[in-house]
mmCIF entry with sequence, helices, sheets and N, C-alpha, C, O atoms, coordinates in Angstrom:
data_MODEL
# 
_entry.id   MODEL 
# 
_entity.id                         1 
_entity.type                       polymer 
_entity.pdbx_number_of_molecules   1 
# 
_entity_poly.entity_id                      1 
_entity_poly.type                           'polypeptide(L)' 
_entity_poly.nstd_linkage                   no 
_entity_poly.nstd_monomer                   no 
_entity_poly.pdbx_seq_one_letter_code       MAARAQLGRLFWGVYFVAENLVLWARSEPLGYAVNLLQAGAE 
_entity_poly.pdbx_seq_one_letter_code_can   MAARAQLGRLFWGVYFVAENLVLWARSEPLGYAVNLLQAGAE 
_entity_poly.pdbx_strand_id                 A 
# 
loop_
_entity_poly_seq.entity_id 
_entity_poly_seq.num 
_entity_poly_seq.mon_id 
_entity_poly_seq.hetero 
1 1  MET n 
1 2  ALA n 
1 3  ALA n 
1 4  ARG n 
1 5  ALA n 
1 6  GLN n 
1 7  LEU n 
1 8  GLY n 
1 9  ARG n 
1 10 LEU n 
1 11 PHE n 
1 12 TRP n 
1 13 GLY n 
1 14 VAL n 
1 15 TYR n 
1 16 PHE n 
1 17 VAL n 
1 18 ALA n 
1 19 GLU n 
1 20 ASN n 
1 21 LEU n 
1 22 VAL n 
1 23 LEU n 
1 24 TRP n 
1 25 ALA n 
1 26 ARG n 
1 27 SER n 
1 28 GLU n 
1 29 PRO n 
1 30 LEU n 
1 31 GLY n 
1 32 TYR n 
1 33 ALA n 
1 34 VAL n 
1 35 ASN n 
1 36 LEU n 
1 37 LEU n 
1 38 GLN n 
1 39 ALA n 
1 40 GLY n 
1 41 ALA n 
1 42 GLU n 
# 
_struct_asym.id          A 
_struct_asym.entity_id   1 
# 
loop_
_struct_conf.conf_type_id 
_struct_conf.id 
_struct_conf.pdbx_PDB_helix_id 
_struct_conf.beg_label_comp_id 
_struct_conf.beg_label_asym_id 
_struct_conf.beg_label_seq_id 
_struct_conf.pdbx_beg_PDB_ins_code 
_struct_conf.end_label_comp_id 
_struct_conf.end_label_asym_id 
_struct_conf.end_label_seq_id 
_struct_conf.pdbx_end_PDB_ins_code 
_struct_conf.beg_auth_comp_id 
_struct_conf.beg_auth_asym_id 
_struct_conf.beg_auth_seq_id 
_struct_conf.end_auth_comp_id 
_struct_conf.end_auth_asym_id 
_struct_conf.end_auth_seq_id 
_struct_conf.pdbx_PDB_helix_class 
_struct_conf.details 
_struct_conf.pdbx_PDB_helix_length 
HELX_P HELX_P1 AA1 ALA A 2  ? SER A 27 ? ALA A 2  SER A 27 1 ? 26 
HELX_P HELX_P2 AA2 GLY A 31 ? ALA A 41 ? GLY A 31 ALA A 41 1 ? 11 
# 
_struct_conf_type.id          HELX_P 
_struct_conf_type.criteria    ? 
_struct_conf_type.reference   ? 
# 
loop_
_atom_site.group_PDB 
_atom_site.id 
_atom_site.type_symbol 
_atom_site.label_atom_id 
_atom_site.label_alt_id 
_atom_site.label_comp_id 
_atom_site.label_asym_id 
_atom_site.label_entity_id 
_atom_site.label_seq_id 
_atom_site.pdbx_PDB_ins_code 
_atom_site.Cartn_x 
_atom_site.Cartn_y 
_atom_site.Cartn_z 
_atom_site.occupancy 
_atom_site.B_iso_or_equiv 
_atom_site.pdbx_formal_charge 
_atom_site.auth_seq_id 
_atom_site.auth_comp_id 
_atom_site.auth_asym_id 
_atom_site.auth_atom_id 
_atom_site.pdbx_PDB_model_num 
ATOM 1   N N  . MET A 1 1  ? -14.080 1.384  25.957 1.00 0.00 ? 1  MET A N  1 
ATOM 2   C CA . MET A 1 1  ? -15.286 2.195  26.122 1.00 0.00 ? 1  MET A CA 1 
ATOM 3   C C  . MET A 1 1  ? -14.909 3.651  26.381 1.00 0.00 ? 1  MET A C  1 
ATOM 4   O O  . MET A 1 1  ? -15.526 4.571  25.845 1.00 0.00 ? 1  MET A O  1 
ATOM 5   N N  . ALA A 1 2  ? -13.891 3.841  27.206 1.00 0.00 ? 2  ALA A N  1 
ATOM 6   C CA . ALA A 1 2  ? -13.451 5.204  27.517 1.00 0.00 ? 2  ALA A CA 1 
ATOM 7   C C  . ALA A 1 2  ? -12.931 5.901  26.262 1.00 0.00 ? 2  ALA A C  1 
ATOM 8   O O  . ALA A 1 2  ? -13.129 7.101  26.069 1.00 0.00 ? 2  ALA A O  1 
ATOM 9   N N  . ALA A 1 3  ? -12.262 5.119  25.413 1.00 0.00 ? 3  ALA A N  1 
ATOM 10  C CA . ALA A 1 3  ? -11.727 5.681  24.172 1.00 0.00 ? 3  ALA A CA 1 
ATOM 11  C C  . ALA A 1 3  ? -12.860 6.175  23.279 1.00 0.00 ? 3  ALA A C  1 
ATOM 12  O O  . ALA A 1 3  ? -12.752 7.222  22.641 1.00 0.00 ? 3  ALA A O  1 
ATOM 13  N N  . ARG A 1 4  ? -13.945 5.409  23.243 1.00 0.00 ? 4  ARG A N  1 
ATOM 14  C CA . ARG A 1 4  ? -15.093 5.790  22.412 1.00 0.00 ? 4  ARG A CA 1 
ATOM 15  C C  . ARG A 1 4  ? -15.722 7.079  22.934 1.00 0.00 ? 4  ARG A C  1 
ATOM 16  O O  . ARG A 1 4  ? -16.111 7.947  22.154 1.00 0.00 ? 4  ARG A O  1 
ATOM 17  N N  . ALA A 1 5  ? -15.818 7.197  24.257 1.00 0.00 ? 5  ALA A N  1 
ATOM 18  C CA . ALA A 1 5  ? -16.385 8.406  24.866 1.00 0.00 ? 5  ALA A CA 1 
ATOM 19  C C  . ALA A 1 5  ? -15.508 9.613  24.541 1.00 0.00 ? 5  ALA A C  1 
ATOM 20  O O  . ALA A 1 5  ? -16.008 10.705 24.270 1.00 0.00 ? 5  ALA A O  1 
ATOM 21  N N  . GLN A 1 6  ? -14.196 9.399  24.573 1.00 0.00 ? 6  GLN A N  1 
ATOM 22  C CA . GLN A 1 6  ? -13.257 10.477 24.269 1.00 0.00 ? 6  GLN A CA 1 
ATOM 23  C C  . GLN A 1 6  ? -13.392 10.890 22.806 1.00 0.00 ? 6  GLN A C  1 
ATOM 24  O O  . GLN A 1 6  ? -13.354 12.076 22.480 1.00 0.00 ? 6  GLN A O  1 
ATOM 25  N N  . LEU A 1 7  ? -13.548 9.907  21.936 1.00 0.00 ? 7  LEU A N  1 
ATOM 26  C CA . LEU A 1 7  ? -13.706 10.174 20.509 1.00 0.00 ? 7  LEU A CA 1 
ATOM 27  C C  . LEU A 1 7  ? -14.993 10.955 20.268 1.00 0.00 ? 7  LEU A C  1 
ATOM 28  O O  . LEU A 1 7  ? -15.027 11.882 19.458 1.00 0.00 ? 7  LEU A O  1 
ATOM 29  N N  . GLY A 1 8  ? -16.049 10.570 20.979 1.00 0.00 ? 8  GLY A N  1 
ATOM 30  C CA . GLY A 1 8  ? -17.326 11.268 20.855 1.00 0.00 ? 8  GLY A CA 1 
ATOM 31  C C  . GLY A 1 8  ? -17.206 12.712 21.290 1.00 0.00 ? 8  GLY A C  1 
ATOM 32  O O  . GLY A 1 8  ? -17.750 13.611 20.649 1.00 0.00 ? 8  GLY A O  1 
ATOM 33  N N  . ARG A 1 9  ? -16.492 12.931 22.384 1.00 0.00 ? 9  ARG A N  1 
ATOM 34  C CA . ARG A 1 9  ? -16.300 14.291 22.892 1.00 0.00 ? 9  ARG A CA 1 
ATOM 35  C C  . ARG A 1 9  ? -15.510 15.115 21.883 1.00 0.00 ? 9  ARG A C  1 
ATOM 36  O O  . ARG A 1 9  ? -15.816 16.283 21.644 1.00 0.00 ? 9  ARG A O  1 
ATOM 37  N N  . LEU A 1 10 ? -14.486 14.492 21.292 1.00 0.00 ? 10 LEU A N  1 
ATOM 38  C CA . LEU A 1 10 ? -13.670 15.167 20.281 1.00 0.00 ? 10 LEU A CA 1 
ATOM 39  C C  . LEU A 1 10 ? -14.529 15.535 19.079 1.00 0.00 ? 10 LEU A C  1 
ATOM 40  O O  . LEU A 1 10 ? -14.431 16.641 18.547 1.00 0.00 ? 10 LEU A O  1 
ATOM 41  N N  . PHE A 1 11 ? -15.381 14.584 18.655 1.00 0.00 ? 11 PHE A N  1 
ATOM 42  C CA . PHE A 1 11 ? -16.264 14.822 17.515 1.00 0.00 ? 11 PHE A CA 1 
ATOM 43  C C  . PHE A 1 11 ? -17.169 16.011 17.773 1.00 0.00 ? 11 PHE A C  1 
ATOM 44  O O  . PHE A 1 11 ? -17.316 16.887 16.920 1.00 0.00 ? 11 PHE A O  1 
ATOM 45  N N  . TRP A 1 12 ? -17.782 16.042 18.967 1.00 0.00 ? 12 TRP A N  1 
ATOM 46  C CA . TRP A 1 12 ? -18.690 17.142 19.291 1.00 0.00 ? 12 TRP A CA 1 
ATOM 47  C C  . TRP A 1 12 ? -17.937 18.458 19.383 1.00 0.00 ? 12 TRP A C  1 
ATOM 48  O O  . TRP A 1 12 ? -18.472 19.505 19.018 1.00 0.00 ? 12 TRP A O  1 
ATOM 49  N N  . GLY A 1 13 ? -16.696 18.419 19.868 1.00 0.00 ? 13 GLY A N  1 
ATOM 50  C CA . GLY A 1 13 ? -15.888 19.635 19.943 1.00 0.00 ? 13 GLY A CA 1 
ATOM 51  C C  . GLY A 1 13 ? -15.620 20.188 18.551 1.00 0.00 ? 13 GLY A C  1 
ATOM 52  O O  . GLY A 1 13 ? -15.756 21.388 18.312 1.00 0.00 ? 13 GLY A O  1 
ATOM 53  N N  . VAL A 1 14 ? -15.240 19.306 17.638 1.00 0.00 ? 14 VAL A N  1 
ATOM 54  C CA . VAL A 1 14 ? -14.970 19.711 16.253 1.00 0.00 ? 14 VAL A CA 1 
ATOM 55  C C  . VAL A 1 14 ? -16.248 20.223 15.600 1.00 0.00 ? 14 VAL A C  1 
ATOM 56  O O  . VAL A 1 14 ? -16.239 21.232 14.895 1.00 0.00 ? 14 VAL A O  1 
ATOM 57  N N  . TYR A 1 15 ? -17.348 19.509 15.845 1.00 0.00 ? 15 TYR A N  1 
ATOM 58  C CA . TYR A 1 15 ? -18.638 19.897 15.267 1.00 0.00 ? 15 TYR A CA 1 
ATOM 59  C C  . TYR A 1 15 ? -19.054 21.278 15.763 1.00 0.00 ? 15 TYR A C  1 
ATOM 60  O O  . TYR A 1 15 ? -19.529 22.112 14.993 1.00 0.00 ? 15 TYR A O  1 
ATOM 61  N N  . PHE A 1 16 ? -18.866 21.503 17.063 1.00 0.00 ? 16 PHE A N  1 
ATOM 62  C CA . PHE A 1 16 ? -19.232 22.783 17.666 1.00 0.00 ? 16 PHE A CA 1 
ATOM 63  C C  . PHE A 1 16 ? -18.430 23.928 17.049 1.00 0.00 ? 16 PHE A C  1 
ATOM 64  O O  . PHE A 1 16 ? -18.982 24.979 16.724 1.00 0.00 ? 16 PHE A O  1 
ATOM 65  N N  . VAL A 1 17 ? -17.129 23.715 16.891 1.00 0.00 ? 17 VAL A N  1 
ATOM 66  C CA . VAL A 1 17 ? -16.260 24.730 16.291 1.00 0.00 ? 17 VAL A CA 1 
ATOM 67  C C  . VAL A 1 17 ? -16.675 24.991 14.847 1.00 0.00 ? 17 VAL A C  1 
ATOM 68  O O  . VAL A 1 17 ? -16.761 26.141 14.416 1.00 0.00 ? 17 VAL A O  1 
ATOM 69  N N  . ALA A 1 18 ? -16.933 23.918 14.102 1.00 0.00 ? 18 ALA A N  1 
ATOM 70  C CA . ALA A 1 18 ? -17.338 24.059 12.703 1.00 0.00 ? 18 ALA A CA 1 
ATOM 71  C C  . ALA A 1 18 ? -18.649 24.834 12.596 1.00 0.00 ? 18 ALA A C  1 
ATOM 72  O O  . ALA A 1 18 ? -18.806 25.694 11.729 1.00 0.00 ? 18 ALA A O  1 
ATOM 73  N N  . GLU A 1 19 ? -19.590 24.514 13.491 1.00 0.00 ? 19 GLU A N  1 
ATOM 74  C CA . GLU A 1 19 ? -20.885 25.191 13.492 1.00 0.00 ? 19 GLU A CA 1 
ATOM 75  C C  . GLU A 1 19 ? -20.708 26.683 13.752 1.00 0.00 ? 19 GLU A C  1 
ATOM 76  O O  . GLU A 1 19 ? -21.347 27.514 13.106 1.00 0.00 ? 19 GLU A O  1 
ATOM 77  N N  . ASN A 1 20 ? -19.833 27.017 14.707 1.00 0.00 ? 20 ASN A N  1 
ATOM 78  C CA . ASN A 1 20 ? -19.576 28.424 15.011 1.00 0.00 ? 20 ASN A CA 1 
ATOM 79  C C  . ASN A 1 20 ? -18.926 29.139 13.835 1.00 0.00 ? 20 ASN A C  1 
ATOM 80  O O  . ASN A 1 20 ? -19.242 30.295 13.552 1.00 0.00 ? 20 ASN A O  1 
ATOM 81  N N  . LEU A 1 21 ? -18.020 28.450 13.151 1.00 0.00 ? 21 LEU A N  1 
ATOM 82  C CA . LEU A 1 21 ? -17.374 29.033 11.977 1.00 0.00 ? 21 LEU A CA 1 
ATOM 83  C C  . LEU A 1 21 ? -18.396 29.321 10.891 1.00 0.00 ? 21 LEU A C  1 
ATOM 84  O O  . LEU A 1 21 ? -18.337 30.360 10.232 1.00 0.00 ? 21 LEU A O  1 
ATOM 85  N N  . VAL A 1 22 ? -19.334 28.396 10.706 1.00 0.00 ? 22 VAL A N  1 
ATOM 86  C CA . VAL A 1 22 ? -20.380 28.581 9.697  1.00 0.00 ? 22 VAL A CA 1 
ATOM 87  C C  . VAL A 1 22 ? -21.257 29.774 10.062 1.00 0.00 ? 22 VAL A C  1 
ATOM 88  O O  . VAL A 1 22 ? -21.574 30.605 9.210  1.00 0.00 ? 22 VAL A O  1 
ATOM 89  N N  . LEU A 1 23 ? -21.647 29.854 11.337 1.00 0.00 ? 23 LEU A N  1 
ATOM 90  C CA . LEU A 1 23 ? -22.482 30.975 11.790 1.00 0.00 ? 23 LEU A CA 1 
ATOM 91  C C  . LEU A 1 23 ? -21.746 32.296 11.597 1.00 0.00 ? 23 LEU A C  1 
ATOM 92  O O  . LEU A 1 23 ? -22.336 33.288 11.169 1.00 0.00 ? 23 LEU A O  1 
ATOM 93  N N  . TRP A 1 24 ? -20.446 32.302 11.917 1.00 0.00 ? 24 TRP A N  1 
ATOM 94  C CA . TRP A 1 24 ? -19.646 33.516 11.759 1.00 0.00 ? 24 TRP A CA 1 
ATOM 95  C C  . TRP A 1 24 ? -19.525 33.871 10.278 1.00 0.00 ? 24 TRP A C  1 
ATOM 96  O O  . TRP A 1 24 ? -19.657 35.033 9.894  1.00 0.00 ? 24 TRP A O  1 
ATOM 97  N N  . ALA A 1 25 ? -19.271 32.857 9.456  1.00 0.00 ? 25 ALA A N  1 
ATOM 98  C CA . ALA A 1 25 ? -19.106 33.086 8.021  1.00 0.00 ? 25 ALA A CA 1 
ATOM 99  C C  . ALA A 1 25 ? -20.388 33.649 7.409  1.00 0.00 ? 25 ALA A C  1 
ATOM 100 O O  . ALA A 1 25 ? -20.340 34.515 6.536  1.00 0.00 ? 25 ALA A O  1 
ATOM 101 N N  . ARG A 1 26 ? -21.535 33.150 7.874  1.00 0.00 ? 26 ARG A N  1 
ATOM 102 C CA . ARG A 1 26 ? -22.813 33.616 7.340  1.00 0.00 ? 26 ARG A CA 1 
ATOM 103 C C  . ARG A 1 26 ? -23.058 35.072 7.681  1.00 0.00 ? 26 ARG A C  1 
ATOM 104 O O  . ARG A 1 26 ? -23.750 35.774 6.944  1.00 0.00 ? 26 ARG A O  1 
ATOM 105 N N  . SER A 1 27 ? -22.497 35.536 8.796  1.00 0.00 ? 27 SER A N  1 
ATOM 106 C CA . SER A 1 27 ? -22.700 36.924 9.200  1.00 0.00 ? 27 SER A CA 1 
ATOM 107 C C  . SER A 1 27 ? -21.744 37.853 8.453  1.00 0.00 ? 27 SER A C  1 
ATOM 108 O O  . SER A 1 27 ? -21.860 39.076 8.536  1.00 0.00 ? 27 SER A O  1 
ATOM 109 N N  . GLU A 1 28 ? -20.807 37.262 7.729  1.00 0.00 ? 28 GLU A N  1 
ATOM 110 C CA . GLU A 1 28 ? -19.845 38.032 6.942  1.00 0.00 ? 28 GLU A CA 1 
ATOM 111 C C  . GLU A 1 28 ? -20.297 38.063 5.479  1.00 0.00 ? 28 GLU A C  1 
ATOM 112 O O  . GLU A 1 28 ? -21.113 37.236 5.073  1.00 0.00 ? 28 GLU A O  1 
ATOM 113 N N  . PRO A 1 29 ? -19.785 38.997 4.688  1.00 0.00 ? 29 PRO A N  1 
ATOM 114 C CA . PRO A 1 29 ? -20.105 39.026 3.252  1.00 0.00 ? 29 PRO A CA 1 
ATOM 115 C C  . PRO A 1 29 ? -19.753 37.687 2.597  1.00 0.00 ? 29 PRO A C  1 
ATOM 116 O O  . PRO A 1 29 ? -20.414 37.242 1.658  1.00 0.00 ? 29 PRO A O  1 
ATOM 117 N N  . LEU A 1 30 ? -18.715 37.069 3.108  1.00 0.00 ? 30 LEU A N  1 
ATOM 118 C CA . LEU A 1 30 ? -18.227 35.782 2.632  1.00 0.00 ? 30 LEU A CA 1 
ATOM 119 C C  . LEU A 1 30 ? -19.257 34.680 2.854  1.00 0.00 ? 30 LEU A C  1 
ATOM 120 O O  . LEU A 1 30 ? -19.198 33.628 2.216  1.00 0.00 ? 30 LEU A O  1 
ATOM 121 N N  . GLY A 1 31 ? -20.199 34.926 3.762  1.00 0.00 ? 31 GLY A N  1 
ATOM 122 C CA . GLY A 1 31 ? -21.219 33.943 4.088  1.00 0.00 ? 31 GLY A CA 1 
ATOM 123 C C  . GLY A 1 31 ? -22.037 33.512 2.885  1.00 0.00 ? 31 GLY A C  1 
ATOM 124 O O  . GLY A 1 31 ? -22.501 32.373 2.819  1.00 0.00 ? 31 GLY A O  1 
ATOM 125 N N  . TYR A 1 32 ? -22.214 34.407 1.944  1.00 0.00 ? 32 TYR A N  1 
ATOM 126 C CA . TYR A 1 32 ? -22.990 34.076 0.747  1.00 0.00 ? 32 TYR A CA 1 
ATOM 127 C C  . TYR A 1 32 ? -22.337 32.924 -0.013 1.00 0.00 ? 32 TYR A C  1 
ATOM 128 O O  . TYR A 1 32 ? -23.012 31.996 -0.459 1.00 0.00 ? 32 TYR A O  1 
ATOM 129 N N  . ALA A 1 33 ? -21.020 32.999 -0.152 1.00 0.00 ? 33 ALA A N  1 
ATOM 130 C CA . ALA A 1 33 ? -20.273 31.948 -0.837 1.00 0.00 ? 33 ALA A CA 1 
ATOM 131 C C  . ALA A 1 33 ? -20.356 30.642 -0.052 1.00 0.00 ? 33 ALA A C  1 
ATOM 132 O O  . ALA A 1 33 ? -20.481 29.569 -0.643 1.00 0.00 ? 33 ALA A O  1 
ATOM 133 N N  . VAL A 1 34 ? -20.286 30.726 1.276  1.00 0.00 ? 34 VAL A N  1 
ATOM 134 C CA . VAL A 1 34 ? -20.371 29.538 2.123  1.00 0.00 ? 34 VAL A CA 1 
ATOM 135 C C  . VAL A 1 34 ? -21.726 28.862 1.941  1.00 0.00 ? 34 VAL A C  1 
ATOM 136 O O  . VAL A 1 34 ? -21.809 27.637 1.847  1.00 0.00 ? 34 VAL A O  1 
ATOM 137 N N  . ASN A 1 35 ? -22.780 29.662 1.893  1.00 0.00 ? 35 ASN A N  1 
ATOM 138 C CA . ASN A 1 35 ? -24.121 29.112 1.695  1.00 0.00 ? 35 ASN A CA 1 
ATOM 139 C C  . ASN A 1 35 ? -24.226 28.398 0.353  1.00 0.00 ? 35 ASN A C  1 
ATOM 140 O O  . ASN A 1 35 ? -24.838 27.334 0.258  1.00 0.00 ? 35 ASN A O  1 
ATOM 141 N N  . LEU A 1 36 ? -23.633 28.979 -0.679 1.00 0.00 ? 36 LEU A N  1 
ATOM 142 C CA . LEU A 1 36 ? -23.655 28.355 -2.004 1.00 0.00 ? 36 LEU A CA 1 
ATOM 143 C C  . LEU A 1 36 ? -22.902 27.025 -1.982 1.00 0.00 ? 36 LEU A C  1 
ATOM 144 O O  . LEU A 1 36 ? -23.352 26.040 -2.567 1.00 0.00 ? 36 LEU A O  1 
ATOM 145 N N  . LEU A 1 37 ? -21.752 27.004 -1.303 1.00 0.00 ? 37 LEU A N  1 
ATOM 146 C CA . LEU A 1 37 ? -20.960 25.782 -1.205 1.00 0.00 ? 37 LEU A CA 1 
ATOM 147 C C  . LEU A 1 37 ? -21.733 24.704 -0.467 1.00 0.00 ? 37 LEU A C  1 
ATOM 148 O O  . LEU A 1 37 ? -21.739 23.543 -0.876 1.00 0.00 ? 37 LEU A O  1 
ATOM 149 N N  . GLN A 1 38 ? -22.386 25.092 0.623  1.00 0.00 ? 38 GLN A N  1 
ATOM 150 C CA . GLN A 1 38 ? -23.163 24.130 1.403  1.00 0.00 ? 38 GLN A CA 1 
ATOM 151 C C  . GLN A 1 38 ? -24.328 23.588 0.589  1.00 0.00 ? 38 GLN A C  1 
ATOM 152 O O  . GLN A 1 38 ? -24.615 22.392 0.630  1.00 0.00 ? 38 GLN A O  1 
ATOM 153 N N  . ALA A 1 39 ? -24.994 24.460 -0.145 1.00 0.00 ? 39 ALA A N  1 
ATOM 154 C CA . ALA A 1 39 ? -26.124 24.037 -0.971 1.00 0.00 ? 39 ALA A CA 1 
ATOM 155 C C  . ALA A 1 39 ? -25.647 23.033 -2.023 1.00 0.00 ? 39 ALA A C  1 
ATOM 156 O O  . ALA A 1 39 ? -26.351 22.074 -2.338 1.00 0.00 ? 39 ALA A O  1 
ATOM 157 N N  . GLY A 1 40 ? -24.459 23.258 -2.555 1.00 0.00 ? 40 GLY A N  1 
ATOM 158 C CA . GLY A 1 40 ? -23.914 22.353 -3.556 1.00 0.00 ? 40 GLY A CA 1 
ATOM 159 C C  . GLY A 1 40 ? -23.494 21.022 -2.956 1.00 0.00 ? 40 GLY A C  1 
ATOM 160 O O  . GLY A 1 40 ? -23.552 19.987 -3.620 1.00 0.00 ? 40 GLY A O  1 
ATOM 161 N N  . ALA A 1 41 ? -23.069 21.053 -1.691 1.00 0.00 ? 41 ALA A N  1 
ATOM 162 C CA . ALA A 1 41 ? -22.608 19.835 -1.023 1.00 0.00 ? 41 ALA A CA 1 
ATOM 163 C C  . ALA A 1 41 ? -23.770 18.947 -0.602 1.00 0.00 ? 41 ALA A C  1 
ATOM 164 O O  . ALA A 1 41 ? -23.617 17.730 -0.504 1.00 0.00 ? 41 ALA A O  1 
ATOM 165 N N  . GLU A 1 42 ? -24.924 19.541 -0.354 1.00 0.00 ? 42 GLU A N  1 
ATOM 166 C CA . GLU A 1 42 ? -26.070 18.766 0.133  1.00 0.00 ? 42 GLU A CA 1 
ATOM 167 C C  . GLU A 1 42 ? -26.823 18.070 -0.995 1.00 0.00 ? 42 GLU A C  1 
ATOM 168 O O  . GLU A 1 42 ? -27.811 17.381 -0.743 1.00 0.00 ? 42 GLU A O  1 
# 
């Protein structure tokens, strides 16, 4: 059970970092390309 909680925490940590990277990328000129990639992935 503890391992699962640790895995969940790790997942949220990675998700949080990824979300911040996306927000940062969107504020950059490069963000346009990121938005296109995301639109294609969805």
